[in-house]
C-alpha distance (Angstrom), angle and dihedral (degrees) to the residues before:
residue distance angle dihedral
M1 . . .
L2 3.80 . .
Q3 3.78 90.7 .
N4 3.80 90.5 69.8
I5 3.81 96.4 48.2
G6 3.81 99.5 66.1
F7 3.77 129.8 -167.1
P8 3.83 97.9 -63.2
G9 3.80 90.0 51.8
L10 3.80 92.0 50.9
V11 3.79 91.0 49.8
M12 3.80 90.1 50.7
I13 3.82 91.2 50.1
L14 3.81 91.1 49.7
V15 3.81 91.2 49.8
V16 3.81 91.4 50.6
V17 3.82 91.3 48.0
L18 3.81 89.9 49.3
I19 3.81 91.1 51.0
V20 3.81 94.6 45.6
F21 3.82 99.2 44.0
G22 3.79 102.1 24.5
P23 3.79 127.0 -134.9
S24 3.81 94.5 -79.6
K25 3.82 93.7 59.9
L26 3.83 97.3 46.1
P27 3.85 97.3 86.7
E28 3.81 90.8 49.5
L29 3.80 91.1 47.0
G30 3.81 90.9 48.4
R31 3.80 92.0 51.9
A32 3.79 91.3 49.5
V33 3.81 91.8 50.3
G34 3.80 90.5 46.9
R35 3.80 92.8 50.9
T36 3.78 91.0 47.9
L37 3.81 92.6 50.8
H38 3.81 91.1 46.9
E39 3.81 91.8 51.8
F40 3.80 91.4 46.3
K41 3.81 92.5 50.5
S42 3.79 93.5 47.6
S43 3.81 91.2 48.3
A44 3.79 91.1 49.1
K45 3.83 91.4 49.7
E46 3.80 89.7 49.3
L47 3.80 91.8 51.2
V48 3.80 91.9 48.6
S49 3.82 92.6 48.8
D50 3.82 90.7 48.0
H51 3.79 90.2 50.1
K52 3.83 91.9 50.0
E53 3.81 91.6 49.9
E54 3.81 91.5 54.3
K55 3.82 92.8 57.7
């Protein structure tokens, strides 16, 4: 998905996010996204390891 957006598209998305949330909310938003990605990755690793153990 991100491969089709390109650099100008990413810049546009960042500008829109900055306008919508404001500069004071960006660190909080970044932390929330980071925590969500970390939880998703750890859950995915757990599922893969469980699947490998069943074989």
